[in-house]
C-alpha positions in Angstrom: 16.0 7.3 -1.4 16.5 10.5 0.7 15.3 13.3 -1.6 11.7 12.2 -2.1 11.0 15.0 -4.7 8.0 13.4 -6.3 7.9 16.0 -9.1 11.3 14.7 -10.3 10.8 11.0 -9.8 9.9 9.0 -12.9 6.4 7.5 -13.0 7.3 5.0 -15.8 9.4 1.9 -16.1 13.0 2.3 -17.1 13.4 2.3 -20.9 15.5 -0.9 -21.0 12.6 -3.0 -19.5 10.4 -4.6 -22.1 6.7 -5.0 -21.3 6.3 -8.7 -22.3 9.5 -9.8 -20.6 8.4 -8.0 -17.4 5.0 -9.6 -17.5 6.5 -13.0 -17.8 8.7 -12.4 -14.8 5.7 -11.2 -12.9 3.8 -14.4 -13.6 6.7 -16.5 -12.3 6.8 -14.4 -9.2 3.1 -14.7 -8.6 3.4 -18.5 -8.8 6.1 -18.3 -6.2 4.1 -16.0 -4.0 1.3 -18.4 -3.9 3.6 -21.0 -2.3 5.2 -18.4 0.0 1.8 -17.3 1.3 0.8 -20.8 2.0 4.1 -21.3 3.9 3.4 -18.1 5.9 -0.1 -19.3 6.8 1.1 -22.8 7.7 4.0 -21.7 9.9 1.9 -19.0 11.7 4.8 -17.1 13.1 4.8 -13.9 11.0 2.3 -11.4 9.7 2.6 -9.0 6.8 1.0 -5.6 6.5 1.0 -4.0 3.0 0.2 -0.3 2.9 -0.8 1.1 -0.4 -1.0 4.9 -0.8 -1.2 7.1 -3.9 -3.2 9.7 -5.7 -6.7 8.9 -6.9 -6.5 6.5 -9.9 -2.9 5.4 -9.1 -3.9 1.8 -9.4 -4.3 0.6 -5.8 -7.3 -1.6 -6.6 -5.6 -3.2 -9.6 -2.5 -3.9 -7.7 -4.5 -5.7 -5.0 -6.4 -7.8 -7.6 -3.5 -8.7 -9.8 -0.8 -9.3 -7.3 -2.7 -10.7 -4.3 -5.8 -12.1 -6.1 -4.2 -15.5 -6.8 -3.4 -16.2 -3.1 -5.6 -18.3 -0.8 -8.3 -15.9 0.5 -8.1 -17.6 3.9 -4.8 -15.9 4.5 -5.2 -12.5 2.8 -7.5 -9.7 3.9 -8.0 -6.2 2.4 -9.3 -3.2 4.3 -10.1 0.1 2.4 -10.1 3.2 4.6 -12.5 5.8 3.5 -13.9 8.9 5.2 -14.2 8.1 8.9 -17.6 7.2 10.3 -19.0 9.0 13.3 -18.1 6.0 15.5 -14.5 6.2 14.2 -14.3 9.9 14.7 -15.3 9.4 18.4 -12.0 7.5 18.9 -8.3 8.3 18.4 -7.3 8.2 14.7 -5.5 4.9 15.0 -8.5 3.1 16.6 -10.0 2.0 13.3 -6.5 1.0 12.0 -5.3 -1.1 14.9 -8.3 -3.4 14.9 -7.5 -4.3 11.3 -3.9 -5.3 11.6 -3.0 -8.9 10.5 -2.9 -11.9 12.7 0.2 -14.2 12.5 0.1 -16.2 9.4 -1.9 -13.6 7.5 -1.3 -10.9 4.9 -3.3 -7.7 5.4 -3.5 -5.0 2.8 -4.5 -1.4 3.6 -6.0 0.4 0.6 -5.2 3.8 2.0 -4.3 3.8 5.7 -3.5 5.8 8.8 -1.4 8.1 6.6 -4.6 9.7 5.3 -4.8 11.4 8.7 -1.6 13.3 7.9 -2.3 13.7 4.2 -5.8 14.8 3.1 -6.3 16.4 6.5 -3.3 18.6 6.0 -4.1 19.4 2.3 -7.6 20.7 3.4 -6.4 22.4 6.6 -8.1 20.1 9.0 -4.8 19.1 10.7 -2.3 21.7 12.0 1.4 21.2 11.7 1.6 20.7 15.5 -1.1 18.0 15.4 0.7 16.4 12.4 3.9 16.1 14.3 2.0 14.4 17.2 0.4 12.0 14.7 3.8 11.2 13.1 5.1 10.2 16.5 2.0 8.1 17.2 2.4 6.4 13.8 6.0 5.6 14.5 5.2 4.1 17.9 2.3 2.1 16.4 4.4 0.7 13.5 7.3 -0.1 15.9 4.8 -1.9 18.2 3.6 -4.1 15.3 7.1 -4.9 14.1 8.7 -5.6 17.5 5.8 -7.2 19.4 3.4 -8.4 16.8 5.9 -10.2 14.5 4.5 -8.0 11.7 6.5 -6.9 8.7 5.3 -3.7 7.1 5.7 -2.9 3.4 4.8 0.6 2.5 4.2 1.5 -1.2 3.5 4.9 -2.7 2.1 4.3 -6.2 3.5 7.2 -8.2 1.2 8.2 -11.2 1.8 11.2 -13.4 -0.8 14.0 -13.7 -1.3 13.1 -17.4 -2.0 9.4 -16.7 -4.2 10.2 -13.7 -6.3 12.5 -15.9 -6.8 9.8 -18.5 -7.8 7.3 -15.9 -10.3 9.6 -14.2 -11.8 10.4 -17.6 -12.2 6.7 -18.3 -14.4 6.5 -15.2 -16.9 8.7 -17.1 -16.8 6.9 -20.4 -16.2 3.2 -19.5 -19.4 1.5 -18.2 -17.2 -1.0 -16.3 -15.5 1.8 -14.4 -18.4 4.3 -13.9 -19.0 2.9 -10.4 -15.6 4.4 -9.4 -16.6 7.9 -10.6 -16.4 10.6 -7.9 -16.6 14.3 -8.8 -14.3 15.1 -5.9 -11.5 13.1 -7.4 -11.1 15.7 -10.2 -11.0 18.4 -7.6 -8.3 16.6 -5.5 -6.2 16.1 -8.6 -5.7 19.8 -8.9 -4.1 19.8 -5.4 -1.2 17.6 -6.6 1.5 20.0 -5.4 0.0 20.1 -1.9 -0.3 16.3 -1.8 3.4 16.0 -2.9 4.4 18.3 -0.1 2.6 16.3 2.6 3.6 12.9 1.1 7.2 13.9 1.4 6.6 14.7 5.1 5.3 11.2 5.5 8.3 9.7 3.8 10.7 11.7 5.9 9.0 11.5 9.3 7.8 7.8 9.1 10.7 6.0 7.5 11.0 2.8 9.6 10.4 0.9 7.4 11.3 3.0 4.4 8.7 3.8 1.8 9.0 2.3 -1.7 8.0 4.7 -4.5 6.6 2.6 -7.3 6.2 4.0 -10.9 2.5 3.5 -11.6 1.8 4.9 -15.1 2.2 1.4 -16.5 0.2 -1.2 -14.5 2.4 -4.1 -15.7 5.5 -2.5 -14.2 3.7 -1.4 -11.0 2.5 -4.9 -10.4 6.0 -6.4 -11.1 7.6 -4.0 -8.5 5.1 -4.8 -5.8 5.2 -8.6 -6.4 9.0 -8.6 -6.5 9.3 -6.6 -3.2 6.8 -8.9 -1.5 8.5 -12.1 -2.7 12.0 -10.9 -1.6 10.7 -9.9 1.8 8.9 -13.3 2.4 12.1 -15.1 1.5 14.0 -13.1 4.1 11.7 -14.5 6.8 13.3 -17.9 6.3 10.0 -19.7 6.9 9.6 -23.5 7.3 6.6 -25.8 7.2 5.8 -27.2 10.7 7.1 -30.7 11.4 4.7 -33.6 12.0 3.4 -33.5 15.5 3.8 -37.0 16.7 1.8 -36.3 19.9 -1.5 -35.7 18.2 
């Protein structure tokens, strides 16, 4: 995808895809992913970094729970990047990121990531265009380092939720006791800045495209989870992993 005009990209599943059929496919993929993750851990030659970005209430937490929750917790870690602490601000912006990258044999999920430092910071005017260009360059070098010298595959997903669906989900955090803990008044304020976020997300997609971003329609959780699970499964197959042979010397 080269245009990256988020305002014109669909946030829903194609009309020819039936929900129940898609959910059945997802369950089969999840069973396969369980085995592939075990193989990744056993072989210990590759690492996988999954980056999840999206507007508030785009479904990042749900994707982590429903796609990766069935895997062996010994081989899957999740890091959520929130507002930087004072210690983190005293270092370069990638310091808190780099120390959380996956070891070989592991899958690491970033719930938000280093891209926040060229997204929310630009929306609110804390990061100039000049500094953003410098950070894009640093991000590209960082991701290249992981891929070429850390045997790390990077899968970058933008979860694309519509303004209408986002509004419904944010309201649910007020009315649903099980989701009230997620409520944050600022999320409603950030939602009004959608056009600005779209502008700076596009800059991320264009300037940091190795590997390319995958834009996932996120209005329907069942389709969002299918897309992420399918992409992860296909990527793990490409690694052509094998279980280690019996070590006769031990």
